[in-house]
N, CA, C and O atoms as a CHARMM CRD file, in Angstrom:
* protein
*
  320
    1    1 UNK  N     22.04000 -31.22600  10.98600 PROA 1      0.00000
    2    1 UNK  CA    21.11700 -30.59700  10.06900 PROA 1      0.00000
    3    1 UNK  C     20.41200 -31.65600   9.25000 PROA 1      0.00000
    4    1 UNK  O     20.95200 -32.73300   8.99600 PROA 1      0.00000
    5    2 UNK  N     19.19900 -31.33400   8.84400 PROA 2      0.00000
    6    2 UNK  CA    18.38700 -32.26800   8.07600 PROA 2      0.00000
    7    2 UNK  C     18.69400 -32.16400   6.59000 PROA 2      0.00000
    8    2 UNK  O     19.22000 -31.16100   6.10700 PROA 2      0.00000
    9    3 UNK  N     18.35300 -33.21900   5.89100 PROA 3      0.00000
   10    3 UNK  CA    18.48600 -33.24100   4.43900 PROA 3      0.00000
   11    3 UNK  C     17.09800 -33.31000   3.83100 PROA 3      0.00000
   12    3 UNK  O     16.15000 -33.79000   4.45200 PROA 3      0.00000
   13    4 UNK  N     16.99900 -32.82000   2.60500 PROA 4      0.00000
   14    4 UNK  CA    15.71700 -32.80800   1.91000 PROA 4      0.00000
   15    4 UNK  C     15.95600 -33.18800   0.45900 PROA 4      0.00000
   16    4 UNK  O     16.86300 -32.66500  -0.19000 PROA 4      0.00000
   17    5 UNK  N     15.13700 -34.10000  -0.04400 PROA 5      0.00000
   18    5 UNK  CA    15.22000 -34.50200  -1.44200 PROA 5      0.00000
   19    5 UNK  C     13.95000 -34.05800  -2.13500 PROA 5      0.00000
   20    5 UNK  O     12.84900 -34.30500  -1.64500 PROA 5      0.00000
   21    6 UNK  N     14.09900 -33.41300  -3.25900 PROA 6      0.00000
   22    6 UNK  CA    12.94500 -32.96900  -4.03700 PROA 6      0.00000
   23    6 UNK  C     12.88900 -33.82400  -5.29200 PROA 6      0.00000
   24    6 UNK  O     13.80100 -33.79300  -6.11700 PROA 6      0.00000
   25    7 UNK  N     11.83500 -34.57100  -5.42600 PROA 7      0.00000
   26    7 UNK  CA    11.68000 -35.46100  -6.57000 PROA 7      0.00000
   27    7 UNK  C     10.78600 -34.81800  -7.62700 PROA 7      0.00000
   28    7 UNK  O      9.99900 -33.91700  -7.33700 PROA 7      0.00000
   29    8 UNK  N     10.92500 -35.29500  -8.84000 PROA 8      0.00000
   30    8 UNK  CA    10.09900 -34.87500  -9.96900 PROA 8      0.00000
   31    8 UNK  C     10.10700 -33.35700 -10.16800 PROA 8      0.00000
   32    8 UNK  O      9.06400 -32.75700 -10.43000 PROA 8      0.00000
   33    9 UNK  N     11.25700 -32.75400 -10.04600 PROA 9      0.00000
   34    9 UNK  CA    11.42200 -31.33000 -10.31800 PROA 9      0.00000
   35    9 UNK  C     11.57000 -31.15300 -11.82100 PROA 9      0.00000
   36    9 UNK  O     12.37700 -31.83800 -12.44900 PROA 9      0.00000
   37   10 UNK  N     10.80900 -30.25200 -12.39600 PROA 10     0.00000
   38   10 UNK  CA    10.89500 -30.01800 -13.83800 PROA 10     0.00000
   39   10 UNK  C     12.31200 -29.62600 -14.21900 PROA 10     0.00000
   40   10 UNK  O     12.98900 -28.89500 -13.49500 PROA 10     0.00000
   41   11 UNK  N     12.74600 -30.12400 -15.36700 PROA 11     0.00000
   42   11 UNK  CA    14.08900 -29.79500 -15.85000 PROA 11     0.00000
   43   11 UNK  C     14.25500 -28.29100 -16.05100 PROA 11     0.00000
   44   11 UNK  O     15.33900 -27.74800 -15.83800 PROA 11     0.00000
   45   12 UNK  N     13.17000 -27.61400 -16.46600 PROA 12     0.00000
   46   12 UNK  CA    13.26000 -26.16900 -16.68200 PROA 12     0.00000
   47   12 UNK  C     13.52000 -25.44200 -15.36400 PROA 12     0.00000
   48   12 UNK  O     14.27200 -24.46800 -15.34500 PROA 12     0.00000
   49   13 UNK  N     12.90700 -25.89800 -14.24800 PROA 13     0.00000
   50   13 UNK  CA    13.15700 -25.27500 -12.95200 PROA 13     0.00000
   51   13 UNK  C     14.58500 -25.52200 -12.48800 PROA 13     0.00000
   52   13 UNK  O     15.23300 -24.64200 -11.92100 PROA 13     0.00000
   53   14 UNK  N     15.05900 -26.73700 -12.74000 PROA 14     0.00000
   54   14 UNK  CA    16.43600 -27.04600 -12.35600 PROA 14     0.00000
   55   14 UNK  C     17.41100 -26.15600 -13.12400 PROA 14     0.00000
   56   14 UNK  O     18.39700 -25.67800 -12.56300 PROA 14     0.00000
   57   15 UNK  N     17.13700 -25.94000 -14.38700 PROA 15     0.00000
   58   15 UNK  CA    18.00200 -25.07600 -15.19500 PROA 15     0.00000
   59   15 UNK  C     17.95400 -23.63400 -14.68900 PROA 15     0.00000
   60   15 UNK  O     18.98900 -22.97400 -14.59200 PROA 15     0.00000
   61   16 UNK  N     16.74600 -23.14200 -14.36500 PROA 16     0.00000
   62   16 UNK  CA    16.60900 -21.78600 -13.82900 PROA 16     0.00000
   63   16 UNK  C     17.35800 -21.65200 -12.50300 PROA 16     0.00000
   64   16 UNK  O     17.99900 -20.63300 -12.24200 PROA 16     0.00000
   65   17 UNK  N     17.27200 -22.67600 -11.68200 PROA 17     0.00000
   66   17 UNK  CA    17.98000 -22.66400 -10.40100 PROA 17     0.00000
   67   17 UNK  C     19.49200 -22.65800 -10.62300 PROA 17     0.00000
   68   17 UNK  O     20.22200 -21.93900  -9.94100 PROA 17     0.00000
   69   18 UNK  N     19.94700 -23.44600 -11.55800 PROA 18     0.00000
   70   18 UNK  CA    21.37900 -23.50800 -11.86400 PROA 18     0.00000
   71   18 UNK  C     21.88900 -22.13700 -12.32400 PROA 18     0.00000
   72   18 UNK  O     22.95200 -21.68700 -11.89600 PROA 18     0.00000
   73   19 UNK  N     21.12200 -21.48000 -13.20100 PROA 19     0.00000
   74   19 UNK  CA    21.51600 -20.16100 -13.70500 PROA 19     0.00000
   75   19 UNK  C     21.50000 -19.13500 -12.57200 PROA 19     0.00000
   76   19 UNK  O     22.43700 -18.34900 -12.42800 PROA 19     0.00000
   77   20 UNK  N     20.43800 -19.14400 -11.77200 PROA 20     0.00000
   78   20 UNK  CA    20.33700 -18.18900 -10.65200 PROA 20     0.00000
   79   20 UNK  C     21.49000 -18.36800  -9.67500 PROA 20     0.00000
   80   20 UNK  O     22.07900 -17.39000  -9.21600 PROA 20     0.00000
   81   21 UNK  N     21.80800 -19.61100  -9.35900 PROA 21     0.00000
   82   21 UNK  CA    22.91400 -19.88300  -8.43500 PROA 21     0.00000
   83   21 UNK  C     24.23000 -19.38400  -9.02200 PROA 21     0.00000
   84   21 UNK  O     25.03400 -18.77900  -8.31200 PROA 21     0.00000
   85   22 UNK  N     24.45500 -19.62700 -10.29300 PROA 22     0.00000
   86   22 UNK  CA    25.70200 -19.18800 -10.93600 PROA 22     0.00000
   87   22 UNK  C     25.79100 -17.66500 -10.95800 PROA 22     0.00000
   88   22 UNK  O     26.86100 -17.10200 -10.72600 PROA 22     0.00000
   89   23 UNK  N     24.66800 -16.99400 -11.23800 PROA 23     0.00000
   90   23 UNK  CA    24.67300 -15.52700 -11.25800 PROA 23     0.00000
   91   23 UNK  C     25.00400 -14.95100  -9.88600 PROA 23     0.00000
   92   23 UNK  O     25.60300 -13.88000  -9.78500 PROA 23     0.00000
   93   24 UNK  N     24.61300 -15.66400  -8.82900 PROA 24     0.00000
   94   24 UNK  CA    24.86400 -15.19200  -7.47000 PROA 24     0.00000
   95   24 UNK  C     26.14600 -15.76100  -6.85500 PROA 24     0.00000
   96   24 UNK  O     26.46200 -15.49100  -5.69700 PROA 24     0.00000
   97   25 UNK  N     26.87500 -16.54800  -7.64400 PROA 25     0.00000
   98   25 UNK  CA    28.13800 -17.11200  -7.15800 PROA 25     0.00000
   99   25 UNK  C     27.95800 -18.14400  -6.05900 PROA 25     0.00000
  100   25 UNK  O     28.80400 -18.26600  -5.17300 PROA 25     0.00000
  101   26 UNK  N     26.86600 -18.88200  -6.11400 PROA 26     0.00000
  102   26 UNK  CA    26.59100 -19.90300  -5.09800 PROA 26     0.00000
  103   26 UNK  C     26.36700 -21.25200  -5.77100 PROA 26     0.00000
  104   26 UNK  O     26.13200 -21.33900  -6.97600 PROA 26     0.00000
  105   27 UNK  N     26.44700 -22.27900  -4.96900 PROA 27     0.00000
  106   27 UNK  CA    26.09000 -23.60900  -5.47400 PROA 27     0.00000
  107   27 UNK  C     24.57200 -23.69600  -5.54100 PROA 27     0.00000
  108   27 UNK  O     23.87100 -22.90000  -4.91600 PROA 27     0.00000
  109   28 UNK  N     24.07100 -24.65500  -6.29100 PROA 28     0.00000
  110   28 UNK  CA    22.62200 -24.83900  -6.36600 PROA 28     0.00000
  111   28 UNK  C     22.05700 -25.15500  -4.99300 PROA 28     0.00000
  112   28 UNK  O     20.98200 -24.67600  -4.63100 PROA 28     0.00000
  113   29 UNK  N     22.77300 -25.95100  -4.23700 PROA 29     0.00000
  114   29 UNK  CA    22.31500 -26.32600  -2.89900 PROA 29     0.00000
  115   29 UNK  C     22.20300 -25.10000  -1.99200 PROA 29     0.00000
  116   29 UNK  O     21.21300 -24.94500  -1.27600 PROA 29     0.00000
  117   30 UNK  N     23.20300 -24.24100  -2.02000 PROA 30     0.00000
  118   30 UNK  CA    23.17400 -23.03100  -1.20000 PROA 30     0.00000
  119   30 UNK  C     22.08100 -22.08000  -1.67100 PROA 30     0.00000
  120   30 UNK  O     21.45000 -21.40600  -0.85700 PROA 30     0.00000
  121   31 UNK  N     21.85500 -22.02400  -2.97400 PROA 31     0.00000
  122   31 UNK  CA    20.79600 -21.16700  -3.51500 PROA 31     0.00000
  123   31 UNK  C     19.43000 -21.64200  -3.02900 PROA 31     0.00000
  124   31 UNK  O     18.58600 -20.82300  -2.66600 PROA 31     0.00000
  125   32 UNK  N     19.20600 -22.94400  -3.01900 PROA 32     0.00000
  126   32 UNK  CA    17.93900 -23.49400  -2.52200 PROA 32     0.00000
  127   32 UNK  C     17.77500 -23.17900  -1.04100 PROA 32     0.00000
  128   32 UNK  O     16.68600 -22.80300  -0.60900 PROA 32     0.00000
  129   33 UNK  N     18.84300 -23.32600  -0.25600 PROA 33     0.00000
  130   33 UNK  CA    18.76600 -22.99600   1.17200 PROA 33     0.00000
  131   33 UNK  C     18.36800 -21.54100   1.37400 PROA 33     0.00000
  132   33 UNK  O     17.53400 -21.23000   2.22400 PROA 33     0.00000
  133   34 UNK  N     18.97000 -20.64900   0.58500 PROA 34     0.00000
  134   34 UNK  CA    18.66200 -19.22700   0.71000 PROA 34     0.00000
  135   34 UNK  C     17.21500 -18.94400   0.30500 PROA 34     0.00000
  136   34 UNK  O     16.53100 -18.16800   0.97300 PROA 34     0.00000
  137   35 UNK  N     16.74800 -19.55400  -0.76300 PROA 35     0.00000
  138   35 UNK  CA    15.36200 -19.36400  -1.21000 PROA 35     0.00000
  139   35 UNK  C     14.39800 -19.83000  -0.12800 PROA 35     0.00000
  140   35 UNK  O     13.44000 -19.12700   0.19200 PROA 35     0.00000
  141   36 UNK  N     14.64100 -21.00000   0.43300 PROA 36     0.00000
  142   36 UNK  CA    13.76400 -21.51900   1.48700 PROA 36     0.00000
  143   36 UNK  C     13.81100 -20.64200   2.73100 PROA 36     0.00000
  144   36 UNK  O     12.77100 -20.34800   3.32000 PROA 36     0.00000
  145   37 UNK  N     15.00600 -20.22100   3.13400 PROA 37     0.00000
  146   37 UNK  CA    15.15200 -19.37200   4.31300 PROA 37     0.00000
  147   37 UNK  C     14.38200 -18.06400   4.12900 PROA 37     0.00000
  148   37 UNK  O     13.67800 -17.62000   5.03600 PROA 37     0.00000
  149   38 UNK  N     14.51800 -17.45700   2.96800 PROA 38     0.00000
  150   38 UNK  CA    13.83000 -16.19500   2.68800 PROA 38     0.00000
  151   38 UNK  C     12.31900 -16.38000   2.66900 PROA 38     0.00000
  152   38 UNK  O     11.58000 -15.56300   3.21800 PROA 38     0.00000
  153   39 UNK  N     11.86600 -17.45000   2.04000 PROA 39     0.00000
  154   39 UNK  CA    10.42600 -17.69500   1.92800 PROA 39     0.00000
  155   39 UNK  C      9.78300 -18.00200   3.27400 PROA 39     0.00000
  156   39 UNK  O      8.63700 -17.62600   3.52100 PROA 39     0.00000
  157   40 UNK  N     10.51500 -18.68100   4.13400 PROA 40     0.00000
  158   40 UNK  CA     9.92200 -19.13100   5.39500 PROA 40     0.00000
  159   40 UNK  C     10.12400 -18.17100   6.55700 PROA 40     0.00000
  160   40 UNK  O      9.37900 -18.23400   7.53400 PROA 40     0.00000
  161   41 UNK  N     11.10200 -17.29400   6.47900 PROA 41     0.00000
  162   41 UNK  CA    11.34700 -16.38300   7.59900 PROA 41     0.00000
  163   41 UNK  C     11.03300 -14.93600   7.26600 PROA 41     0.00000
  164   41 UNK  O     11.06500 -14.08000   8.15000 PROA 41     0.00000
  165   42 UNK  N     10.73100 -14.65000   6.01500 PROA 42     0.00000
  166   42 UNK  CA    10.41400 -13.28200   5.62000 PROA 42     0.00000
  167   42 UNK  C      9.02300 -12.89900   6.08400 PROA 42     0.00000
  168   42 UNK  O      8.30100 -13.72000   6.64900 PROA 42     0.00000
  169   43 UNK  N      8.64700 -11.65000   5.84400 PROA 43     0.00000
  170   43 UNK  CA     7.30700 -11.21500   6.22900 PROA 43     0.00000
  171   43 UNK  C      6.24300 -12.00700   5.48500 PROA 43     0.00000
  172   43 UNK  O      6.32400 -12.19100   4.27100 PROA 43     0.00000
  173   44 UNK  N      5.27000 -12.46300   6.20800 PROA 44     0.00000
  174   44 UNK  CA     4.20400 -13.25700   5.60600 PROA 44     0.00000
  175   44 UNK  C      3.08700 -12.33900   5.13700 PROA 44     0.00000
  176   44 UNK  O      2.75800 -11.37400   5.82800 PROA 44     0.00000
  177   45 UNK  N      2.50200 -12.61300   3.99000 PROA 45     0.00000
  178   45 UNK  CA     1.39900 -11.76800   3.51600 PROA 45     0.00000
  179   45 UNK  C      0.18900 -11.91100   4.42700 PROA 45     0.00000
  180   45 UNK  O     -0.02200 -12.97200   5.01400 PROA 45     0.00000
  181   46 UNK  N     -0.60100 -10.86300   4.55100 PROA 46     0.00000
  182   46 UNK  CA    -1.81200 -10.95100   5.37300 PROA 46     0.00000
  183   46 UNK  C     -2.74400 -12.04200   4.85700 PROA 46     0.00000
  184   46 UNK  O     -2.72800 -12.39200   3.67700 PROA 46     0.00000
  185   47 UNK  N     -3.54600 -12.56500   5.76000 PROA 47     0.00000
  186   47 UNK  CA    -4.42800 -13.67700   5.41700 PROA 47     0.00000
  187   47 UNK  C     -5.62300 -13.24800   4.58100 PROA 47     0.00000
  188   47 UNK  O     -6.18400 -14.05800   3.84400 PROA 47     0.00000
  189   48 UNK  N     -6.02300 -11.97300   4.68600 PROA 48     0.00000
  190   48 UNK  CA    -7.18800 -11.54300   3.92000 PROA 48     0.00000
  191   48 UNK  C     -7.00500 -10.10900   3.41700 PROA 48     0.00000
  192   48 UNK  O     -6.07000  -9.41700   3.82000 PROA 48     0.00000
  193   49 UNK  N     -7.88200  -9.68300   2.55700 PROA 49     0.00000
  194   49 UNK  CA    -7.77900  -8.36700   1.94000 PROA 49     0.00000
  195   49 UNK  C     -7.89100  -7.24300   2.95700 PROA 49     0.00000
  196   49 UNK  O     -7.14200  -6.26900   2.88600 PROA 49     0.00000
  197   50 UNK  N     -8.81300  -7.36600   3.90000 PROA 50     0.00000
  198   50 UNK  CA    -8.98500  -6.31500   4.90800 PROA 50     0.00000
  199   50 UNK  C     -7.69900  -6.11500   5.70100 PROA 50     0.00000
  200   50 UNK  O     -7.30100  -4.98100   5.96600 PROA 50     0.00000
  201   51 UNK  N     -7.05300  -7.20400   6.07900 PROA 51     0.00000
  202   51 UNK  CA    -5.80100  -7.08100   6.83800 PROA 51     0.00000
  203   51 UNK  C     -4.69800  -6.49600   5.97100 PROA 51     0.00000
  204   51 UNK  O     -3.85800  -5.74700   6.46900 PROA 51     0.00000
  205   52 UNK  N     -4.68400  -6.82300   4.69000 PROA 52     0.00000
  206   52 UNK  CA    -3.68200  -6.25500   3.78500 PROA 52     0.00000
  207   52 UNK  C     -3.85200  -4.73700   3.69500 PROA 52     0.00000
  208   52 UNK  O     -2.86500  -4.00200   3.67800 PROA 52     0.00000
  209   53 UNK  N     -5.10000  -4.26800   3.63500 PROA 53     0.00000
  210   53 UNK  CA    -5.36200  -2.83100   3.56800 PROA 53     0.00000
  211   53 UNK  C     -4.95200  -2.16600   4.87700 PROA 53     0.00000
  212   53 UNK  O     -4.31800  -1.11100   4.86600 PROA 53     0.00000
  213   54 UNK  N     -5.31000  -2.77700   6.00600 PROA 54     0.00000
  214   54 UNK  CA    -4.90900  -2.21700   7.30500 PROA 54     0.00000
  215   54 UNK  C     -3.39200  -2.12700   7.41700 PROA 54     0.00000
  216   54 UNK  O     -2.86000  -1.12000   7.88600 PROA 54     0.00000
  217   55 UNK  N     -2.69800  -3.17200   6.98900 PROA 55     0.00000
  218   55 UNK  CA    -1.23300  -3.17300   7.06700 PROA 55     0.00000
  219   55 UNK  C     -0.63800  -2.07800   6.19200 PROA 55     0.00000
  220   55 UNK  O      0.37400  -1.48100   6.55700 PROA 55     0.00000
  221   56 UNK  N     -1.25000  -1.80700   5.04600 PROA 56     0.00000
  222   56 UNK  CA    -0.75100  -0.77900   4.13600 PROA 56     0.00000
  223   56 UNK  C     -0.86700   0.61400   4.75700 PROA 56     0.00000
  224   56 UNK  O      0.02700   1.44400   4.59000 PROA 56     0.00000
  225   57 UNK  N     -1.97100   0.87500   5.47400 PROA 57     0.00000
  226   57 UNK  CA    -2.21200   2.20200   6.02200 PROA 57     0.00000
  227   57 UNK  C     -1.72800   2.36300   7.46300 PROA 57     0.00000
  228   57 UNK  O     -1.69500   3.48600   7.96800 PROA 57     0.00000
  229   58 UNK  N     -1.35400   1.27400   8.13800 PROA 58     0.00000
  230   58 UNK  CA    -0.91100   1.34000   9.53300 PROA 58     0.00000
  231   58 UNK  C      0.24900   2.31300   9.72700 PROA 58     0.00000
  232   58 UNK  O      0.21900   3.07900  10.69100 PROA 58     0.00000
  233   59 UNK  N      1.27200   2.32800   8.86500 PROA 59     0.00000
  234   59 UNK  CA     2.37700   3.27900   9.06900 PROA 59     0.00000
  235   59 UNK  C      1.93900   4.74300   8.96100 PROA 59     0.00000
  236   59 UNK  O      2.62400   5.63000   9.47100 PROA 59     0.00000
  237   60 UNK  N      0.83100   4.99700   8.31700 PROA 60     0.00000
  238   60 UNK  CA     0.35000   6.37300   8.15700 PROA 60     0.00000
  239   60 UNK  C     -0.51700   6.82000   9.32500 PROA 60     0.00000
  240   60 UNK  O     -1.00200   7.95100   9.33900 PROA 60     0.00000
  241   61 UNK  N     -0.71500   5.94600  10.30100 PROA 61     0.00000
  242   61 UNK  CA    -1.51500   6.30500  11.46500 PROA 61     0.00000
  243   61 UNK  C     -2.97500   5.93300  11.32500 PROA 61     0.00000
  244   61 UNK  O     -3.78800   6.30600  12.17100 PROA 61     0.00000
  245   62 UNK  N     -3.31700   5.22300  10.30100 PROA 62     0.00000
  246   62 UNK  CA    -4.69900   4.80800  10.11800 PROA 62     0.00000
  247   62 UNK  C     -5.53800   5.90400   9.49900 PROA 62     0.00000
  248   62 UNK  O     -5.02600   6.94100   9.07800 PROA 62     0.00000
  249   63 UNK  N     -6.80700   5.66000   9.45300 PROA 63     0.00000
  250   63 UNK  CA    -7.72300   6.60500   8.83800 PROA 63     0.00000
  251   63 UNK  C     -9.08900   6.42300   9.47000 PROA 63     0.00000
  252   63 UNK  O     -9.63700   5.32000   9.47900 PROA 63     0.00000
  253   64 UNK  N     -9.63200   7.50100   9.99500 PROA 64     0.00000
  254   64 UNK  CA   -10.96800   7.46300  10.57000 PROA 64     0.00000
  255   64 UNK  C    -11.89600   8.26200   9.66700 PROA 64     0.00000
  256   64 UNK  O    -11.62800   9.42700   9.37500 PROA 64     0.00000
  257   65 UNK  N    -12.95300   7.66300   9.23700 PROA 65     0.00000
  258   65 UNK  CA   -13.91000   8.31700   8.36300 PROA 65     0.00000
  259   65 UNK  C    -15.17200   8.64500   9.14100 PROA 65     0.00000
  260   65 UNK  O    -15.63200   7.84700   9.95800 PROA 65     0.00000
  261   66 UNK  N    -15.73000   9.81900   8.88600 PROA 66     0.00000
  262   66 UNK  CA   -17.02400  10.16900   9.44900 PROA 66     0.00000
  263   66 UNK  C    -18.09000   9.57800   8.53500 PROA 66     0.00000
  264   66 UNK  O    -18.25300  10.00300   7.39200 PROA 66     0.00000
  265   67 UNK  N    -18.79400   8.61100   9.04700 PROA 67     0.00000
  266   67 UNK  CA   -19.81700   7.95500   8.24900 PROA 67     0.00000
  267   67 UNK  C    -21.13300   8.68000   8.42800 PROA 67     0.00000
  268   67 UNK  O    -21.50200   9.01000   9.55600 PROA 67     0.00000
  269   68 UNK  N    -21.84800   8.93700   7.35000 PROA 68     0.00000
  270   68 UNK  CA   -23.14900   9.60700   7.48300 PROA 68     0.00000
  271   68 UNK  C    -24.13900   8.69000   8.19000 PROA 68     0.00000
  272   68 UNK  O    -24.04800   7.46500   8.11300 PROA 68     0.00000
  273   69 UNK  N    -25.08500   9.31700   8.87800 PROA 69     0.00000
  274   69 UNK  CA   -26.09000   8.50200   9.54800 PROA 69     0.00000
  275   69 UNK  C    -26.97500   7.84400   8.49300 PROA 69     0.00000
  276   69 UNK  O    -27.18000   8.37800   7.40300 PROA 69     0.00000
  277   70 UNK  N    -27.47700   6.70300   8.84100 PROA 70     0.00000
  278   70 UNK  CA   -28.31600   5.97200   7.89500 PROA 70     0.00000
  279   70 UNK  C    -29.77400   6.21900   8.22800 PROA 70     0.00000
  280   70 UNK  O    -30.19100   6.07900   9.37800 PROA 70     0.00000
  281   71 UNK  N    -30.53200   6.58100   7.23300 PROA 71     0.00000
  282   71 UNK  CA   -31.96700   6.79400   7.39800 PROA 71     0.00000
  283   71 UNK  C    -32.69700   5.53700   6.95500 PROA 71     0.00000
  284   71 UNK  O    -32.11500   4.60000   6.40700 PROA 71     0.00000
  285   72 UNK  N    -33.99100   5.56100   7.21500 PROA 72     0.00000
  286   72 UNK  CA   -34.79900   4.45100   6.73800 PROA 72     0.00000
  287   72 UNK  C    -34.77900   4.44900   5.21400 PROA 72     0.00000
  288   72 UNK  O    -34.63100   5.49200   4.57700 PROA 72     0.00000
  289   73 UNK  N    -34.92600   3.29500   4.66200 PROA 73     0.00000
  290   73 UNK  CA   -34.98800   3.19800   3.20200 PROA 73     0.00000
  291   73 UNK  C    -36.29400   3.79400   2.70300 PROA 73     0.00000
  292   73 UNK  O    -37.34500   3.64900   3.32800 PROA 73     0.00000
  293   74 UNK  N    -36.20700   4.45600   1.58500 PROA 74     0.00000
  294   74 UNK  CA   -37.42400   4.99200   0.96000 PROA 74     0.00000
  295   74 UNK  C    -38.20500   3.83200   0.37000 PROA 74     0.00000
  296   74 UNK  O    -37.63400   2.80600  -0.00100 PROA 74     0.00000
  297   75 UNK  N    -39.49800   4.00300   0.28900 PROA 75     0.00000
  298   75 UNK  CA   -40.27800   2.93100  -0.35600 PROA 75     0.00000
  299   75 UNK  C    -39.90700   2.87200  -1.84100 PROA 75     0.00000
  300   75 UNK  O    -39.56100   3.89100  -2.43800 PROA 75     0.00000
  301   76 UNK  N    -39.97800   1.70900  -2.41700 PROA 76     0.00000
  302   76 UNK  CA   -39.64900   1.59100  -3.83700 PROA 76     0.00000
  303   76 UNK  C    -40.66300   2.35100  -4.68500 PROA 76     0.00000
  304   76 UNK  O    -41.81800   2.49600  -4.28500 PROA 76     0.00000
  305   77 UNK  N    -40.24400   2.83700  -5.85200 PROA 77     0.00000
  306   77 UNK  CA   -41.17700   3.57400  -6.70100 PROA 77     0.00000
  307   77 UNK  C    -42.28700   2.66000  -7.22400 PROA 77     0.00000
  308   77 UNK  O    -42.09700   1.46100  -7.42400 PROA 77     0.00000
  309   78 UNK  N    -43.41500   3.25500  -7.43000 PROA 78     0.00000
  310   78 UNK  CA   -44.56400   2.53700  -7.96500 PROA 78     0.00000
  311   78 UNK  C    -44.75500   2.99000  -9.40800 PROA 78     0.00000
  312   78 UNK  O    -45.06300   4.15800  -9.64400 PROA 78     0.00000
  313   79 UNK  N    -44.58300   2.11200 -10.35800 PROA 79     0.00000
  314   79 UNK  CA   -44.65100   2.45700 -11.76000 PROA 79     0.00000
  315   79 UNK  C    -46.02200   2.14700 -12.38500 PROA 79     0.00000
  316   79 UNK  O    -46.16000   2.15000 -13.60900 PROA 79     0.00000
  317   80 UNK  N    -46.99900   1.88900 -11.57400 PROA 80     0.00000
  318   80 UNK  CA   -48.33800   1.60600 -12.13000 PROA 80     0.00000
  319   80 UNK  C    -49.05600   2.83800 -12.53100 PROA 80     0.00000
  320   80 UNK  O    -50.18600   2.76500 -13.01300 PROA 80     0.00000
């Protein structure tokens, strides 16, 4: 297995990690492994807003809208 060293980590983050690990009954090292594993193997967010919307509605079977036909644009009003 590989090793990883994280330099210049803020003391406040290290303290938060220490507390989180203690609350979960794990070592700091094991807590970091779990955080990385979850972040890298969990579901990834969609790349764009349209895909996020599609993913949200996909379980519902999607949605088809009847779009009205488009007519020519009316000429702009003349205020003279």
